[in-house]
matplotlib code that plots the C-alpha trace (Angstrom):
import matplotlib.pyplot as plt

x = [0.0, 1.4, 0.9, 0.7, 1.7, 3.6, 4.4, 1.3, -2.3, -3.8, -0.7, 1.2, 3.6, 0.6, -0.3, 3.2, 2.4, -1.3, -1.5, 0.1, 2.2, 4.9, 5.9, 5.6, 5.5, 7.2, 5.1, 6.5, 6.2, 9.4, 11.1, 10.4, 13.8, 15.2, 18.7, 18.3, 16.4, 18.5, 15.4, 13.8, 17.1, 17.1, 13.4, 13.7, 17.0, 15.3, 12.2, 14.3, 16.4, 13.2, 11.5, 14.7, 14.9, 11.3, 11.8, 9.5, 10.2, 10.3, 9.1, 10.0, 7.3, 7.5, 11.0, 10.8, 14.4, 17.8, 19.0, 16.2, 16.9, 20.6, 19.9, 17.5, 20.0, 22.7, 20.3, 19.9, 16.6, 16.2, 12.6, 11.4, 8.4, 7.9, 7.8, 11.6, 11.2, 7.9, 4.6, 1.5, 1.1, -1.6, -1.1, 0.2, 2.6, 3.8, 4.5, 6.5, 8.4, 9.3, 10.4, 12.6, 14.2, 14.9, 16.5, 18.7, 19.8, 20.7, 22.9]
y = [0.0, 3.4, 6.8, 9.2, 12.9, 12.4, 15.7, 17.6, 17.9, 14.9, 12.8, 13.2, 11.6, 10.3, 7.9, 6.3, 4.5, 4.1, 2.4, -0.8, 1.0, -0.5, 2.7, 6.5, 8.7, 12.1, 14.8, 16.5, 19.9, 19.1, 18.1, 20.9, 22.8, 20.8, 21.4, 25.1, 24.8, 23.8, 23.5, 21.0, 19.0, 18.7, 17.7, 15.1, 13.7, 13.4, 11.7, 9.2, 8.4, 8.2, 5.8, 3.6, 3.6, 2.5, -0.3, 1.5, 2.0, 5.7, 6.8, 10.3, 11.8, 14.5, 13.9, 16.0, 16.9, 15.3, 17.7, 16.7, 13.0, 13.5, 15.3, 12.7, 9.9, 11.8, 12.0, 8.2, 8.0, 4.6, 4.8, 7.6, 8.5, 11.3, 12.6, 12.4, 8.7, 8.5, 10.1, 8.1, 5.0, 2.5, -1.0, -2.4, 0.5, 0.2, -3.5, -2.7, 0.1, -2.2, -5.0, -2.5, -1.2, -4.8, -5.6, -2.5, -3.3, -6.9, -5.8]
z = [0.0, -1.0, 0.6, -2.4, -2.4, 0.9, 2.6, 1.4, 2.4, 4.2, 3.6, 6.9, 9.3, 11.3, 8.5, 8.6, 11.8, 11.5, 8.1, 6.8, 4.2, 2.0, 0.2, 0.2, -2.9, -2.4, -4.0, -7.1, -5.4, -3.6, -6.8, -9.2, -9.7, -6.7, -8.1, -7.3, -4.0, -0.9, 1.3, -1.2, -1.2, 2.6, 2.7, 0.0, 1.4, 4.8, 3.4, 1.5, 4.6, 6.8, 4.4, 4.3, 8.1, 8.3, 5.7, 3.1, -0.6, -1.5, -4.9, -5.9, -8.2, -10.8, -12.3, -15.5, -16.2, -16.4, -13.6, -11.3, -11.9, -11.2, -8.0, -6.8, -7.6, -5.7, -2.7, -2.7, -4.5, -6.2, -7.4, -9.6, -11.6, -14.1, -17.6, -17.9, -17.9, -19.8, -20.4, -19.3, -21.3, -22.2, -20.7, -24.0, -24.5, -20.9, -21.4, -24.6, -22.8, -19.9, -22.3, -24.2, -21.0, -19.9, -23.2, -23.1, -19.6, -20.6, -23.5]

ax = plt.figure().add_subplot(projection="3d")
ax.plot(x, y, z, "-o")
ax.set_aspect("equal")
plt.show()
């Protein structure tokens, strides 16, 4: 079970211990222009570390540029989501995308 848009609105720390979560998804509002925002860097780094300490996967949403992806990777982010990787896809297109990615990793 994922907690989406973590860090905003109704998605709070309270939910981390009251729900059977397996992952959190960091809201894209913390990612936009992260390479130029020291406060966002600190927040995202802390959330990635907290998730790791709690045994939760941490998906960072809203990766739209190469610079954002590089910053997230430097902060220890392992799971990302965003237009930099792909726009939304149909199920068939997602399957083809995943198969292509798997093939390129194998070679």
